[in-house]
C-alpha positions in Angstrom: -10.7 7.5 28.6 -11.3 9.7 25.6 -15.0 9.9 24.6 -16.1 7.9 21.7 -17.3 9.9 18.7 -20.5 9.5 16.7 -20.3 10.1 12.9 -21.7 13.6 13.4 -19.4 14.5 16.3 -16.4 13.0 14.5 -16.9 15.3 11.6 -17.7 18.3 13.7 -14.5 17.7 15.7 -12.5 18.2 12.5 -12.1 22.0 12.8 -10.8 21.7 16.4 -8.4 19.0 15.4 -7.0 20.9 12.5 -5.4 23.4 14.8 -3.4 20.8 16.7 -3.2 17.7 14.5 -3.4 18.8 10.9 -0.2 18.7 8.8 -0.1 20.6 5.6 0.8 18.5 2.6 4.6 18.5 1.9 5.7 19.8 -1.5 6.6 17.0 -3.9 8.6 17.0 -7.1 6.4 17.7 -10.1 4.5 14.6 -11.2 5.4 12.6 -8.1 2.5 10.4 -6.9 1.0 11.2 -3.5 2.1 9.6 -0.2 -0.9 7.6 0.9 -2.1 5.4 3.7 -3.4 1.9 3.5 -7.1 2.2 4.2 -7.3 -1.2 5.9 -6.2 0.4 9.1 -9.3 2.7 9.1 -11.8 0.1 7.9 -14.4 1.3 10.6 -14.6 4.7 8.9 -17.0 5.5 6.1 -15.9 7.4 3.0 -16.6 10.9 4.5 -14.9 10.0 7.8 -11.9 8.4 6.0 -11.5 11.6 3.8 -11.8 13.9 6.9 -9.3 11.9 8.8 -6.8 11.8 5.9 -7.1 15.6 5.5 -6.8 16.2 9.3 -3.5 14.2 9.6 -1.9 15.7 6.5 -2.0 12.8 4.0 -1.8 13.3 0.3 -3.9 10.3 -0.7 -5.4 7.0 0.2 -4.5 3.4 -0.8 -8.1 2.3 -1.0 -9.2 -1.3 -0.3 -11.4 -2.7 -3.1 -11.9 -6.3 -1.9 -14.0 -8.5 0.3 -14.4 -6.7 3.6 -12.8 -3.6 2.2 -14.0 0.0 1.9 -15.4 -0.9 -1.6 -16.8 -4.3 -2.1 -16.1 -5.9 -5.5 -19.8 -6.6 -6.2 -20.5 -2.8 -5.7 -17.4 -1.4 -7.3 -19.1 0.3 -10.2 -21.4 2.2 -7.9 -19.3 2.7 -4.8 -15.8 3.4 -6.1 -16.9 6.7 -7.7 -18.5 7.7 -4.4 -15.4 6.9 -2.4 -13.1 8.7 -4.8 -15.4 11.7 -4.9 -15.4 11.9 -1.1 -11.7 11.7 -0.9 -11.0 14.2 -3.7 -13.5 16.6 -2.1 -11.0 16.8 0.8 -8.1 17.3 -1.5 -6.9 13.7 -1.3 -5.9 11.6 -4.3 -6.4 7.9 -4.9 -3.2 6.8 -6.7 -3.7 3.1 -6.0 -6.2 0.5 -4.8 -5.6 -2.8 -3.0 -7.5 -5.8 -4.4 -7.4 -9.6 -3.9 -7.2 -10.3 -7.6 -4.9 -13.2 -8.4 -5.8 -13.7 -12.1 -7.2 -11.8 -15.0 -9.9 -14.6 -15.1 -11.2 -13.7 -11.6 -14.9 -12.9 -11.9 -14.5 -9.4 -10.6 -11.3 -8.5 -12.3 -12.5 -6.7 -15.4 -15.3 -4.9 -13.5 -12.8 -3.6 -10.8 -10.2 -2.5 -13.3 -12.8 -0.8 -15.5 -14.2 1.2 -12.6 -10.7 2.1 -11.3 -9.5 3.2 -14.8 -12.6 5.4 -15.2 -11.6 7.1 -12.0 -8.1 7.8 -13.2 -6.5 5.3 -10.8 -3.3 4.0 -12.3 -2.0 1.3 -9.9 -3.5 -1.6 -8.1 -2.1 -4.1 -5.7 -3.0 -7.8 -6.3 -3.6 -10.8 -4.1 -0.9 -13.2 -3.0 -0.1 -16.8 -4.0 1.0 -19.6 -1.6 3.2 -22.6 -2.2 1.8 -26.0 -1.2 4.8 -26.6 1.1 5.1 -30.1 -0.4 5.6 -29.7 -4.2 8.3 -28.3 -6.4 8.4 -24.5 -5.8 9.7 -23.9 -9.3 6.9 -25.8 -10.9 4.3 -24.1 -8.7 5.7 -20.7 -9.5 5.1 -21.4 -13.2 1.5 -21.8 -12.4 1.5 -18.5 -10.5 3.1 -16.9 -13.5 0.1 -17.9 -15.7 -2.2 -16.1 -13.4 0.0 -13.0 -13.2 0.4 -12.9 -17.0 -3.4 -12.8 -17.4 -3.6 -9.9 -14.9 -0.9 -8.0 -16.7 -2.7 -8.4 -20.0 -6.0 -7.2 -18.5 -4.2 -4.3 -16.8 -2.7 -3.3 -20.1 -6.2 -3.1 -21.6 -7.1 -0.5 -18.9 -3.8 1.3 -18.9 -3.1 0.3 -15.3 -0.2 -1.2 -13.5 -0.5 -4.2 -11.2 1.9 -4.7 -8.2 2.6 -7.9 -6.4 3.0 -7.4 -2.7 5.7 -9.5 -0.9 4.7 -10.9 2.4 7.2 -12.6 4.8 6.3 -16.0 6.3 5.9 -19.6 5.5 5.0 -20.7 2.0 4.3 -17.2 0.7 5.3 -16.8 -3.0 7.4 -13.6 -3.2 8.7 -13.8 0.3 12.3 -14.6 -0.8 11.8 -12.2 -3.7 14.0 -14.1 -6.1 11.0 -16.2 -7.1 8.9 -13.1 -7.8 11.8 -11.6 -9.8 12.0 -14.8 -11.9 8.3 -14.6 -12.8 8.3 -10.9 -13.5 11.3 -11.2 -15.8 9.6 -14.1 -17.6 6.4 -12.1 -18.1 8.3 -8.9 -18.8 5.2 -6.6 -18.9 5.2 -2.8 -18.2 1.8 -3.4 -16.6 3.1 -5.8 -13.9 5.7 -5.3 -11.2 6.5 -5.3 -7.6 4.5 -3.6 -4.8 7.7 -3.7 -2.7 7.1 -4.0 1.1 10.4 -2.9 2.7 9.3 -4.3 6.1 8.6 -7.8 4.9 11.7 -7.8 2.8 13.8 -6.9 5.8 12.1 -9.6 7.9 13.2 -12.2 5.4 16.7 -10.8 4.9 17.7 -8.5 7.7 21.5 -8.8 7.4 23.1 -9.1 3.9 20.2 -10.3 1.8 17.9 -7.2 1.5 20.4 -5.0 -0.4 21.0 -7.8 -2.9 17.3 -8.6 -3.5 16.4 -4.9 -3.6 19.0 -4.2 -6.3 17.9 -7.2 -8.3 14.2 -6.3 -8.1 14.5 -2.5 -8.3 13.9 -2.2 -12.1 10.5 -4.0 -11.5 9.4 -2.0 -8.4 6.3 0.0 -9.4 4.8 0.7 -5.9 6.3 0.8 -2.4 4.8 -0.1 1.0 6.6 1.3 4.0 6.5 -0.2 7.5 9.0 -1.0 10.2 9.6 -3.6 12.9 12.0 -5.0 15.4 12.6 -8.7 16.2 11.2 -9.9 19.5 11.8 -13.5 20.4 12.4 -14.3 16.8 9.3 -12.7 15.5 8.7 -9.3 14.0 7.1 -6.7 16.3 5.7 -4.0 14.0 6.3 -0.3 14.8 6.1 3.1 13.2 8.6 3.7 10.4 11.8 5.1 11.9 11.5 3.3 15.2 12.7 -0.1 14.0 15.4 -1.7 11.9 14.2 -1.0 8.3 16.7 1.0 6.3 14.3 3.0 4.2 17.1 5.3 2.9 19.1 2.3 1.8 16.1 0.8 0.0 15.1 4.0 -1.7 18.6 4.9 -2.8 18.6 1.7 -4.7 15.1 2.2 -6.2 15.8 5.8 -7.1 18.7 4.8 -9.2 16.2 2.9 -11.4 13.7 5.7 -11.7 11.2 4.8 -9.0 8.5 7.4 -8.6 5.8 5.8 -6.5 3.2 5.6 -5.3 4.1 5.0 -1.6 1.6 3.5 0.8 2.1 3.9 4.5 1.3 0.9 6.6 0.7 1.0 10.4 0.8 -2.6 11.5 1.1 -1.5 15.1 -2.4 -1.9 16.5 -2.6 1.4 18.4 -3.1 3.2 15.1 -5.6 0.8 13.6 -8.6 2.8 15.1 -8.9 6.5 14.8 -12.4 6.9 16.2 -11.6 9.4 18.9 -9.7 12.7 19.1 -6.6 11.3 20.9 -6.1 8.6 18.3 -6.3 11.1 15.5 -3.7 13.3 17.2 -1.4 10.2 17.7 -1.9 9.2 14.1 -1.0 12.7 13.0 2.3 12.5 14.9 3.0 9.1 13.3 2.3 10.4 9.8 4.7 13.3 10.5 7.4 10.8 11.5 6.9 8.6 8.5 7.1 11.6 6.2 10.3 12.8 7.8 11.7 9.3 7.1 10.5 9.6 3.5 12.2 13.0 3.1 15.4 11.6 4.6 15.2 8.7 2.1 14.8 11.2 -0.7 11.2 10.5 -1.7 9.7 13.9 -0.9 
């Protein structure tokens, strides 16, 4: 078993890991946002460790959690978000987006979070999800969700930011079938609100003929992209590294590119073996996984 690392030994190991695990950032088109990783998967790492790990495995940026239990807690966002961003940028990493649990512009922490993010030059934020009751009229319930999303779009506009709604597969999730999300986004019609399109969850919900239709319909509203992969196992998704499952990233991105999509892209590793990078072997495995994801992104035409 690989030895567990303390904070000091973790950081000291960085130089040795760089020789074997570090991947130089891949050249992107001018102005293209960075390819980042969802920081939830490295929740056990502090800001310095998160930055060192991101640098070691060759990421461009971090999709930073600013929510309950996240890397930055909402009640401490004014103080701690600048610290997190400073640590990441010191390692050459950008923070093109944050992930929040905000559902409405009237949420108590909404303005504080967006003000802090805007001051750090962060342009995109992912918002929290809504759920149907499972008993009422979905159309009527979606109208209620629209009121919340409209208030977030208005607040995002005040801070020159863009909110992205993340589609999750599964029972009673608003946005799972995507047509309901499109209906609401079209109704609100704000440049400050769109889709944080998750290609994995979209494929779970429509693996045969549905995903190309919904992707084309929603493409003009896609502002951010979450990439992950899976295979069905006994009727349920088993998550894996992008390129190992059934997600057609090239097909998705070809559709989005036609409508001018430019990112940001957030890498998600739902497969549990990459959810802890607190020893050298895990960092090396993560580096290989990042390399594979970036190859898939290049094939899809993003990088």
